[in-house]
N, C-alpha and C positions, 0 to 999 in steps of 0.2 A: 737625279744627278747625270751630269752627261757622261755618256759611254766614253771609256777611256781606249787607248789600243790596247792594254792589257785585256780588257774586257773583250775587244774584236778578237785577239788571238784564242783566248779560252773558248769563245763560242765555235771558232774554226775546228779547233782541237775536239770539241765535245760532239760535233756534229760530222766528224768523219773520225772515229776511234781508230780505224785502219791505216789512217795516212799519217806516216812518219814525218812528211814535211810538216804537216801541221802541228804536230807534236812538238818539233824542235822549234817552229815559229813562236809558239806560246813560250818555250824556253828561254830563247832569245831575248823577246821582249822583257822576260822578267829579269834576267841579267842586265839588258842595256839600261832599264829604267831606273827611276828613283822611287825609293821604297821609304815608307815611313816605319821604323820597326818601335814597337811598344816595349817600354822600359819600366823595371821596377822601381827604379830609382833616377835622378838625374846624372847626367853622364859626369864621370869623373876622370879629368884629363883626357887620356887616349883611350879609356876602357868603360865598357858600357856592360850594364847588367840587365838583360832581357826579361821581362814577365815571362815565366815559362808556365805552360798549362799542361796537365796531365790529363789524358784520353785514353780510351780502351785501346787507340792505336799507338800509343807511345807519348813522349814528351815534344811540346811543339813551342816556338815561338812564333809571335804573330807580326806580321806585317801588311801594311795597306798602300796601294798605288796613290791615295789621296790623304791629305791630312784630314779633310773633312770626313772620310769613312772610319779613321782611327777614332775619332771624336764622337762619330755616332755609335761606334762599337762600345767605347767605355762609358758613353753618357756623362763624363765629367772631364775635369781637365787633368791630363795624363801626361807623363814626362816619355819624351820621345827623340829618336835619332833618326834625321834624315841622311840616307845612305843609297849608294848603288846597290843594285840586284847582286853584281858580282862582289862586292864589299860583304855583303850579308852572307853568301853563300861560302865565301873564304873564311870568314870568321866562325861559320859553323860547321865546316867539314871537320870529322873526327871527332864529334862532341857528343855523338848519339842524340842530335836534336833534329826534328824535322819542322817545317815551316808551313804555317797554317796564311794563306793569303786571301785576304779580303773576306773573313769568315762573317757571316751572317749580315753582311752590309751589301752585297753585290752579288751579279751573277756569276762572277769571275771567282767565286770562293770555292777554295781546294786545299786539301791537305796535301802535302808533299813531304813522303816519309825520310828518314834520315840516309838511307842509301841513295835517294834520288837526288838530295842536297849534296852528297860526296861526289857522285857522277858529275854534277854541273859544276862544282868546283873543281874537279880535275880536266873537265873538258875546258874551261876557262883559262886553264893554266898551261895546257899545250900549246906548242909553238911549231910551226915548220923546221924541217931538219936544215942544216947551213951545208952548204955545197959549195965546191971548188971547182967546179968546171967553167970551162969558158965557152961562151955562145958561139956556134959556127954559122947558123944562118938565123935571121929573125922572118917573119911574116904575121899577117895578120891573124886574129884569133879566131879560131874555127871550132864549131862542135860545142862549145860550152853551154851549158843548162841558163836561161836567161835568169833564173833564180840565183845562181852563183854571181851572175854580173850585177844585179840589183843589190845582192848582199854586200858585195864589194865596195859599191858605191855609197851605201849607208855607214860601213864601217870606216871608210876613208873619210867621208864628210866628218864623221863624229872625232878623226883623229886630227882636229884643226891645229894647223901651225907646226905640226911634226915633220912635214916635208913639203916641197913646193908643188909636185904632182906625182901621178904614177902612169906607166904605161903597160896595158895587157898585150901579151904578144904570144905567139907561136915560137918556139924555137927549139933548135937543132943542136945538140953538142957535139964536141969533138968525140969520137966514138959511136955516133949515131944514135945516141939516146934522143928521143923527142919528149916534148912536155909543153906546157903553158907556164909562162914566165910573167910574174907582176913585178915590174920595176918600178922602184921609188927613186925619185929624184931629188937631191940636195935634201936629206934628212937632217934634222938638226941633231948635235951631238948626244948621245945617249938615248936617242929616239927608236933604235934599230930592233930592240926587242919587243916594245910597244906595238910597232907596227906589224913586225912579224905575227905577233898572238892576235892582233886584229884581222890580219888575211887568214891565219889559221881558224879562227870562230867563224869567217865568211864560208868557209869551206866546210867546216863541221857542220854548221847550222843550215847550209844547203842541203845537206844529206849526202855530201858527197865525202865525206871523212875519209873514205880508200881511195877517193880519187888523187890526183897529183897537181900541184901547183906550186912551182918554185918561187922565191922570192930572192931579189936580189937590190942592192942600193949604189946608187951611180950620183956622180956629181953631172951638173948640166954640161960642164965643159969635156967630160970624157965622151970620145969618138962613138962609143956604142948609144950613147943618148940621141945623138942625131939621126941614127938607124932606127931607132924605137920609135922616134917622133914621126919617121915616115911611114911606119906599118901598124903601129900599134894603138890599141884604145885609149883614149886619153881621160884620166880622171884628174880634174883638179881640188887640191885640199883646201879649204877655206883658211883665211889668215887667223891666228890665234886669237882667242877672245880674251876680253880684259879680267884679270882673275877677280873672283870675289872673296870676301871672307868666309871662311870655312863656318857653317851654321852647326855643325856636330862633327864629334869623330867619325873618321871614315871618309870625310870628304876629299881628302887627299889620298888618289888610290896609290901613291907611294907607301903609305903609311895607314894600312887599314886597320880598325877597330880591334881591340881583344876583349875578351869576355871576362869579366870580373868574378 
């Protein structure tokens, strides 16, 4: 079977056990990707009943990053739910259940214990703090790691239709505080929290969770937007994709599935 992005991220993590960036890269791929959760029964409305496996390390549910891998593991027709990795971790958090990934069918096979599942769910639920400071001066971004810039590019590309564009710039506020600012231009109503969380994830998974990156929202007509356009690094967000019919509970991120 063709190597998958999760396989490559797992291989990078295994090749460098002490590399925090490689470890975070694996968990980021797990959270962002689509996973196929093995179920004990067909989905019932908005609730799912995962197949639970007992091991010496605890109780685990199983997910696979390809439906063919799930079929290879079970050797039979089996019910499953196609969910995002973040939906799976959100559903399992606090349940005392670990996550078995690609067990027996891929080089990326791994058992993730309940405490690590909880950490990932908490990490994905974090968002940058809100500020009421007013920018005094703006300048081109400087000194930011390439991994963070690349992470922002990926997260914003995945936020299709939530805003028109974004600018990354250095900022000095009244009072003298300096930071970097990511300004989202023309966000759609109700999208601010999702966009802020995406930026927060890019910061955390870059390994810079102790760093500082402010997030702000402006209209294109605001005077500050013209200033940002002159000095900021621009990210264009794709237009919204045409919605598809949900294939299973949990495909709507605003309504994650529940355990039965």
